[in-house]
DOLUM-206653 format. One record per atom (N, C-alpha, C): x, y, z. Coordinates in steps of 0.2 Angstrom, whole numbers, padded with zeros to 4 digits, always signed. Example, Ala and Ser with C-alpha at 12.3 -4.5 7.8 and 13.67 -1.06 7.14 Angstrom:
<lumgus>
+0066-0028+0039 +0062-0022+0039 +0066-0016+0039 +0064-0011+0035 +0068-0005+0036 +0064+0000+0039 
</lumgus>
This chain:
<lumgus>
+0105-0038+0083 +0099-0042+0081 +0093-0039+0085 +0088-0039+0081 +0081-0037+0084 +0078-0043+0087 +0072-0042+0091 +0069-0047+0094 +0067-0053+0090 +0065-0052+0084 +0063-0057+0079 +0069-0059+0075 +0075-0057+0077 +0081-0060+0074 +0083-0057+0067 +0080-0051+0065 +0082-0048+0059 +0088-0043+0061 +0091-0041+0055 +0096-0035+0055 +0092-0029+0055 +0095-0024+0057 +0092-0017+0057 +0089-0015+0050 +0093-0017+0045 +0090-0015+0038 +0087-0021+0034 +0084-0025+0038 +0081-0031+0035 +0073-0031+0035 +0070-0032+0030 +0063-0033+0029 +0060-0039+0033 +0054-0039+0035 +0051-0046+0037 +0050-0050+0031 +0049-0056+0032 +0048-0061+0026 +0041-0058+0023 +0041-0058+0016 +0036-0056+0012 +0033-0061+0008 +0026-0062+0008 +0023-0067+0004 +0016-0064+0001 +0015-0067-0005 +0008-0064-0008 +0005-0070-0011 -0002-0071-0009 -0006-0076-0013 -0010-0072-0018 -0010-0073-0024 -0013-0070-0029 -0016-0075-0035 -0022-0074-0036 -0027-0071-0033 -0030-0074-0027 -0033-0070-0023 -0036-0073-0016 -0043-0073-0016 -0047-0069-0020 -0054-0068-0020 -0056-0070-0027 -0061-0075-0028 -0063-0077-0034 -0067-0072-0038 -0070-0067-0034 -0075-0062-0037 -0072-0056-0039 -0067-0053-0036 -0064-0047-0037 -0060-0047-0043 -0060-0041-0047 -0056-0040-0053 -0048-0041-0051 -0046-0039-0045 -0039-0040-0043 -0040-0041-0035 -0035-0046-0033 -0035-0048-0026 -0029-0051-0024 -0027-0050-0018 -0021-0053-0015 -0022-0054-0007 -0018-0058-0004 -0017-0059+0003 -0010-0057+0004 -0008-0052+0006 -0001-0050+0007 +0001-0051+0015 +0007-0054+0016 +0010-0055+0023 +0017-0052+0023 +0018-0048+0028 +0024-0045+0030 +0025-0047+0037 +0029-0053+0038 +0030-0056+0044 +0023-0058+0047 +0021-0056+0053 +0014-0058+0055 +0009-0053+0054 +0010-0048+0050 +0005-0044+0047 +0002-0046+0041 -0005-0047+0041 -0008-0050+0035 -0014-0046+0033 -0014-0044+0027 -0019-0040+0024 -0022-0043+0018 -0029-0043+0017 -0032-0045+0011 -0034-0038+0007 -0031-0038+0001 -0032-0032-0003 -0036-0034-0009 -0042-0030-0011 -0046-0032-0017 -0047-0025-0021 -0047-0026-0027 -0048-0020-0032 -0055-0022-0036 -0060-0018-0035 -0066-0019-0038 -0068-0013-0043 -0070-0015-0049 -0072-0010-0054 -0079-0008-0054 -0080-0002-0054 -0087+0001-0054 -0088+0006-0060 -0093+0005-0064 -0094+0009-0070 -0097+0016-0068 -0094+0019-0064 -0097+0026-0062 -0091+0030-0058 -0092+0036-0058 -0087+0040-0054 -0091+0045-0049 -0087+0048-0045 -0090+0052-0040 -0093+0058-0044 -0097+0062-0041 -0100+0068-0045 -0095+0073-0047 -0090+0074-0044 -0085+0079-0046 -0081+0077-0052 -0081+0070-0054 -0078+0068-0060 -0083+0067-0066 -0089+0067-0065 -0094+0066-0070 -0093+0071-0076 -0092+0068-0082 -0091+0073-0088 -0084+0074-0089 -0080+0072-0085 -0072+0074-0086 -0069+0069-0091 -0071+0063-0091 -0068+0058-0095 -0062+0055-0091 -0062+0057-0085 -0057+0054-0080 -0060+0049-0075 -0056+0044-0073 -0058+0039-0068 -0056+0042-0061 -0057+0037-0057 -0055+0038-0050 -0053+0032-0046 -0050+0033-0041 -0048+0027-0036 -0050+0029-0029 -0053+0025-0025 -0055+0027-0018 -0053+0020-0014 -0052+0021-0008 -0050+0015-0004 -0054+0015+0003 -0055+0009+0005 -0057+0008+0012 -0053+0003+0015 -0052+0005+0022 -0047+0001+0026 -0051-0002+0032 -0050-0008+0034 -0053-0010+0040 -0049-0016+0044 -0050-0016+0050 -0046-0021+0054 -0051-0025+0057 -0051-0032+0056 -0055-0036+0059 -0055-0036+0067 -0060-0038+0070 -0060-0037+0078 -0054-0041+0081 -0053-0047+0079 -0047-0050+0082 -0041-0050+0078 -0040-0045+0074 -0033-0044+0071 -0028-0042+0076 -0029-0040+0082 -0024-0038+0087 -0025-0043+0093 -0020-0041+0098 -0020-0046+0104 -0026-0046+0108 -0030-0041+0108 -0037-0041+0111 -0042-0038+0106 -0048-0041+0107 -0053-0039+0102 -0055-0032+0102 -0055-0029+0096 -0058-0022+0095 -0065-0022+0092 -0069-0019+0095 -0076-0019+0093 -0077-0016+0086 -0081-0019+0082 -0083-0017+0075 -0085-0009+0075 -0084-0005+0070 -0086+0001+0070 -0094+0001+0069 -0097+0006+0072 -0104+0006+0071 -0106+0008+0064 -0111+0006+0061 -0113+0007+0054 -0113+0014+0052 -0109+0016+0047 -0109+0023+0045 -0104+0027+0049 -0101+0024+0054 -0096+0028+0058 -0089+0025+0057 -0084+0029+0054 -0077+0027+0053 -0073+0031+0058 -0069+0027+0062 -0064+0030+0067 -0059+0034+0063 -0056+0039+0067 -0052+0044+0065 -0045+0041+0062 -0043+0036+0065 -0037+0032+0062 -0038+0029+0056 -0044+0025+0056 -0046+0022+0050 -0047+0026+0044 -0050+0032+0045 -0051+0037+0040 -0045+0039+0037 -0040+0041+0042 -0033+0043+0040 -0030+0038+0035 -0030+0032+0037 -0026+0027+0034 -0029+0026+0027 -0036+0025+0026 -0039+0024+0020 -0038+0030+0015 -0038+0036+0018 -0036+0041+0013 -0029+0041+0011 -0025+0039+0015 -0018+0038+0013 -0017+0033+0008 -0020+0027+0008 -0020+0022+0003 -0023+0025-0004 -0028+0028-0003 -0031+0031-0009 -0027+0036-0013 -0024+0041-0009 -0019+0046-0012 -0013+0042-0015 -0011+0037-0011 -0005+0034-0014 -0006+0031-0021 -0011+0027-0021 -0013+0024-0028 -0014+0029-0033 -0018+0034-0031 -0020+0039-0037 -0013+0042-0039 -0008+0042-0036 -0002+0045-0038 +0002+0042-0044 +0000+0036-0045 +0003+0032-0051 -0002+0031-0056 -0008+0034-0056 -0013+0032-0061 -0013+0037-0067 -0015+0035-0073 -0017+0039-0079 -0024+0039-0079 -0028+0044-0076 -0035+0043-0076 -0038+0045-0082 -0035+0048-0087 -0038+0048-0094 -0038+0041-0097 -0033+0037-0096 -0033+0030-0099 -0039+0026-0095 -0040+0027-0089 -0045+0023-0085 -0052+0025-0087 -0053+0031-0090 -0060+0033-0092 -0064+0034-0086 -0071+0035-0087 -0075+0037-0081 -0078+0031-0078 -0073+0028-0074 -0075+0023-0069 -0071+0023-0063 -0073+0020-0058 -0070+0020-0051 -0067+0013-0050 -0061+0013-0047 -0059+0006-0044 -0059+0007-0037 -0062+0003-0034 -0063+0003-0026 -0057-0002-0024 -0053+0001-0019 -0048-0003-0016 -0051-0005-0008 -0051-0011-0007 -0053-0013+0000 -0047-0017+0003 -0045-0014+0009 -0039-0017+0013 -0042-0019+0019 -0042-0026+0021 -0045-0029+0027 -0039-0032+0030 -0037-0030+0036 -0032-0032+0040 -0035-0038+0044 -0032-0044+0043 -0034-0050+0047 -0030-0052+0053 -0024-0049+0052 -0019-0050+0058 -0014-0044+0058 -0013-0041+0064 -0009-0035+0064 -0003-0036+0068 +0003-0034+0066 +0009-0034+0070 +0013-0028+0067 +0010-0022+0066 +0014-0016+0064 +0014-0016+0056 +0014-0010+0054 +0015-0009+0047 +0009-0011+0043 +0003-0010+0045 -0003-0013+0042 -0004-0008+0036 -0003-0001+0037 -0005+0003+0031 +0000+0002+0025 +0007+0001+0027 +0012+0000+0022 +0011-0006+0018 +0009-0012+0022 +0007-0018+0019 +0001-0017+0014 -0004-0014+0016 -0010-0013+0013 -0008-0009+0006 -0004-0004+0006 -0002-0001+0000 +0001-0005-0005 +0006-0009-0002 +0010-0013-0006 +0006-0019-0010 +0002-0021-0006 -0003-0027-0008 -0008-0024-0013 -0011-0018-0011 -0016-0015-0015 -0014-0013-0022 -0007-0012-0023 -0004-0010-0029 -0005-0016-0034 -0003-0022-0031 -0004-0028-0035 -0011-0030-0038 -0016-0029-0033 -0023-0030-0034 -0025-0025-0040 -0023-0019-0039 -0025-0014-0044 -0022-0015-0051 -0016-0018-0051 -0013-0020-0058 -0017-0025-0061 -0020-0030-0057 -0024-0035-0060 -0031-0033-0062 -0033-0028-0058 -0040-0025-0060 -0039-0021-0067 -0034-0018-0068 -0032-0014-0074 -0031-0018-0080 -0028-0024-0078 -0026-0029-0084 -0033-0032-0086 -0038-0033-0081 -0044-0036-0083 -0048-0031-0087 -0047-0024-0086 -0051-0019-0090 -0048-0019-0097 -0042-0020-0098 -0039-0020-0105 -0041-0026-0108 -0041-0032-0105 -0043-0039-0108 -0050-0039-0110 -0054-0035-0106 -0062-0035-0108 -0063-0029-0113 -0058-0026-0115 -0059-0020-0120 -0063-0015-0117 -0063-0014-0111 -0066-0008-0108 -0061-0002-0108 -0055-0003-0108 -0050+0003-0109 -0045+0001-0115 -0042+0006-0118 -0037+0004-0123 -0030+0003-0121 -0028+0006-0115 -0021+0006-0113 -0021+0005-0106 -0016+0001-0104 -0014+0000-0096 -0013+0007-0093 -0017+0008-0088 -0017+0015-0085 -0012+0016-0079 -0008+0012-0077 -0003+0012-0072 +0004+0015-0074 +0006+0020-0071 +0012+0023-0074 +0019+0021-0071 +0018+0018-0065 +0024+0016-0061 +0023+0011-0056 +0028+0008-0053 +0027+0003-0047 +0026+0008-0041 +0023+0005-0036 +0022+0008-0030 +0023+0003-0024 +0026+0005-0019 +0026+0001-0013 +0028+0006-0007 +0027+0003-0001 +0027+0007+0005 +0031+0003+0011 +0034+0007+0015 +0037+0003+0021 +0038+0008+0027 +0039+0006+0033 +0040+0010+0039 +0047+0010+0041 +0050+0015+0044 +0056+0016+0046 +0056+0019+0053 +0060+0018+0058 +0060+0021+0064 +0066+0021+0068 +0066+0025+0073 +0072+0024+0078 +0070+0022+0084 +0073+0016+0086 +0071+0012+0092 +0077+0011+0096 +0077+0014+0103 +0083+0013+0107 +0089+0016+0103 +0089+0021+0100 +0094+0025+0097 +0096+0022+0090 +0093+0016+0088 +0095+0013+0082 +0090+0014+0076 +0092+0015+0070 +0088+0016+0064 +0086+0009+0062 +0079+0007+0061 +0077+0001+0060 +0072+0001+0054 +0072-0004+0049 +0068-0004+0044 +0062-0009+0045 +0056-0007+0043 +0050-0012+0043 +0048-0014+0051 +0046-0009+0054 +0045-0010+0061 +0039-0015+0063 +0040-0019+0067 +0034-0023+0070 +0031-0019+0075 +0025-0022+0078 +0022-0019+0083 +0026-0017+0089 +0030-0022+0092 +0034-0021+0098 +0039-0015+0097 +0041-0014+0091 +0046-0009+0089 +0042-0002+0088 +0036-0002+0085 +0033+0004+0083 +0030+0007+0089 +0028+0004+0094 +0025+0007+0100 +0031+0010+0105 +0037+0008+0103 +0043+0011+0107 +0047+0016+0103 +0045+0017+0097 +0050+0021+0093 +0050+0028+0095 +0056+0031+0095 +0057+0038+0097 +0055+0042+0090 +0056+0040+0085 +0054+0043+0078 +0052+0037+0074 +0046+0038+0071 +0044+0033+0066 +0041+0037+0060 +0041+0033+0054 +0039+0036+0048 +0037+0031+0043 +0032+0033+0039 +0030+0028+0033 +0031+0032+0027 +0035+0028+0022 +0037+0031+0016 +0033+0027+0010 +0030+0031+0006 +0027+0028+0000 +0031+0030-0006 +0034+0026-0010 +0038+0028-0016 +0037+0024-0022 +0038+0027-0028 +0038+0024-0034 +0044+0020-0036 +0043+0016-0042 +0049+0013-0044 +0055+0018-0047 +0053+0024-0048 +0058+0029-0050 +0061+0032-0044 +0060+0030-0038 +0062+0032-0032 +0059+0039-0030 +0053+0041-0032 +0050+0047-0031 +0045+0046-0025 +0044+0051-0021 +0040+0051-0015 +0033+0052-0017 +0028+0048-0015 +0021+0049-0016 +0018+0052-0010 +0020+0049-0004 +0017+0050+0002 +0022+0049+0008 +0022+0053+0013 +0027+0053+0018 +0023+0055+0025 +0024+0051+0030 +0021+0052+0036 +0027+0051+0041 +0029+0056+0045 +0035+0056+0049 +0033+0060+0056 +0035+0057+0062 +0033+0060+0068 +0039+0059+0073 +0041+0064+0076 +0046+0063+0082 +0042+0062+0088 +0041+0056+0090 +0037+0054+0096 +0040+0057+0102 +0046+0058+0103 +0049+0060+0109 +0053+0067+0108 +0051+0070+0103 +0054+0077+0101 +0057+0077+0094 +0059+0083+0092 +0062+0085+0086 +0067+0080+0084 +0068+0079+0077 +0074+0075+0074 +0077+0079+0069 +0083+0078+0067 +0087+0082+0063 +0085+0080+0055 +0087+0085+0051 +0087+0083+0044 +0091+0078+0042 +0097+0077+0045 +0102+0072+0044 +0099+0065+0045 +0095+0065+0051 +0092+0058+0053 +0086+0057+0047 +0083+0062+0045 +0077+0061+0040 +0080+0058+0034 +0086+0061+0032 +0089+0058+0025 +0091+0051+0026 +0094+0049+0032 +0096+0042+0033 +0089+0038+0033 +0084+0040+0036 +0078+0036+0036 +0075+0035+0029 +0075+0041+0025 +0073+0040+0018 +0077+0035+0014 +0084+0035+0015 +0088+0031+0011 +0087+0023+0013 +0086+0022+0020 +0084+0015+0022 +0077+0013+0019 +0072+0018+0019 +0066+0016+0017 +0066+0014+0009 +0070+0018+0005 +0071+0016-0002 +0074+0009-0002 +0079+0008+0002 +0082+0001+0002 +0077-0004+0002 +0072-0004+0007 +0067-0008+0008 +0061-0008+0002 +0060-0002+0000 +0055-0002-0005 +0057-0005-0012 +0064-0004-0013 +0066-0007-0019 +0066-0014-0019 +0067-0017-0013 +0066-0024-0013 +0058-0027-0014 +0054-0023-0011 +0047-0024-0012 +0045-0023-0019 +0047-0018-0023 +0046-0017-0030 +0048-0023-0034 +0054-0026-0032 +0057-0032-0036 +0052-0038-0035 +0049-0038-0028 +0045-0043-0027 +0038-0043-0031 +0036-0036-0032 +0030-0035-0036 +0031-0037-0043 +0037-0035-0046 +0039-0037-0053 +0039-0044-0054 +0041-0048-0049 +0042-0055-0050 +0034-0058-0050 +0030-0055-0045 +0023-0058-0045 +0019-0056-0051 +0021-0050-0054 +0017-0047-0059 +0020-0049-0066 +0025-0053-0067 +0028-0054-0073 +0024-0057-0078 +0018-0060-0076 +0013-0063-0081 +0009-0057-0084 +0009-0051-0082 +0005-0046-0085 +0008-0045-0092 +0004-0044-0097 +0006-0043-0104 +0007-0035-0105 +0008-0031-0100 +0009-0024-0101 +0015-0022-0097 +0018-0016-0100 +0024-0013-0097 +0021-0007-0093 +0022-0008-0086 +0020-0003-0082 +0023+0004-0083 +0030+0004-0084 +0034+0010-0085 +0032+0014-0091 +0029+0011-0096 +0028+0015-0102 +0020+0015-0104 +0016+0012-0099 +0009+0012-0100 +0006+0010-0107 +0009+0005-0110 +0006+0003-0116 +0006-0005-0117 +0002-0007-0121 +0001-0014-0122 +0008-0017-0126 +0011-0022-0124 +0017-0024-0127 +0015-0027-0134 
</lumgus>
């Protein structure tokens, strides 16, 4: 048993409040254990310069951690300056969500994804991706309902989870205490078809074998499959079929 009482292959308790923001086209507050992230999806009727005239849309993400999201206060970033870790995470969130989008169906508009961590206990980036997917679905549903697009542009479900080796044991969904002591840690982003969209893996104390990686990948899918089932339950009121991208 782990310090929080979980089995090695057990997720932390997952909860989602949807909607969470009255103004955004899509919004949730997602909690994985003590990690809590507000995810909003906002529609903007323009695209970056490199997309203009293409007929294709875009998704971009921003990630932020509130000053007292952690045990000690972290100063806010200076205006216009994004820390390296923050920049890496928000690029990861954006890439992950773009991996399951039909940008032709979205048309020339941008969906902004904002992920704000209000409390951190490990796994903030994976929680952000899992929650942002739900917010994105609601924003795309709004676009269809408002007759701004003709078909639902999301091609598959998407969720993310961390896996690591702590004290020689393979663990799913690391909390902060486990993450900082892990000999190997990885973040997996996968679709409902069990395909990888993004992968980050590091041997903190040295190389690790392919066999270990395969075990990590299999455990990650076990957790992601559960998260996707949770997403399906939450999104069951959507009048669209995500797998086939069309209105029912």
